[in-house]
N, C-alpha and C positions, 0 to 999 in steps of 0.2 A: 467425545471424541471427533464429533463433527465440525463443531466450532474449532478446534485445536487444528483441524486440518485446514480450514478455512482461513486460519490465522496464520499458519506456514504458507499457504498458497498467496495470501495477500502480502506476506513478507516477501516472498521472492520476488514478486512482481513490483514491490516498492524497490527492493535492490537493483532489479534491473533498470527501472526508469532513473533511480539516483546515477548509475554507472552510465547511462548514456547521457544524462546532464553533465556528469563530471567530465567527460571526455572534449576536450576543447576543440578537436576536429569535427565532433559531431555538430557541436554548438554552432561553429562557425561555416561549415559546410551544408549543412541541412536548410530546408527552406524554413522561414520561420514560423509557418502555419505547423509544421512538422516539430519543431522545438516548443511551440505552445501547447501542442496536444500532449507530448511527453510531460510537461509541467501539469497541466491538468489531470494526466493519470497519477502524477506522483501525488496531487493533493486529494485525489479520488480514494487510492489505495491506503494514505495515511488515516482518512476518515473511516474507511472501512475496517480497518484494523482497530480503530478505536471503538468501534459499534461492537465488534465480536469481544472486544477484551470486556466492554460494559455487559454484553450478553452473557460472558462466562462468568463475570462477578456477580452479576443478578441470580444464577442458577447456583452458584456456591453458597449465597445468602440464604436463598430457598431451602437448600440442604440442610444448613445449620438452624434453620427454624424448626 
């Protein structure tokens, strides 16, 4: 359950970052370092989701054994 909650949290944050970066006004008007920070967050959340999914898969495999 905890891993599923983490996954949902990271998915929400990922969607938020994607939304900001998809907004042309944000990308045009925001300082470059802010846009770069959002891009970094996007990659960070993608990585975190992948790690959580990997941990969930490992737990499933352990349970099946």
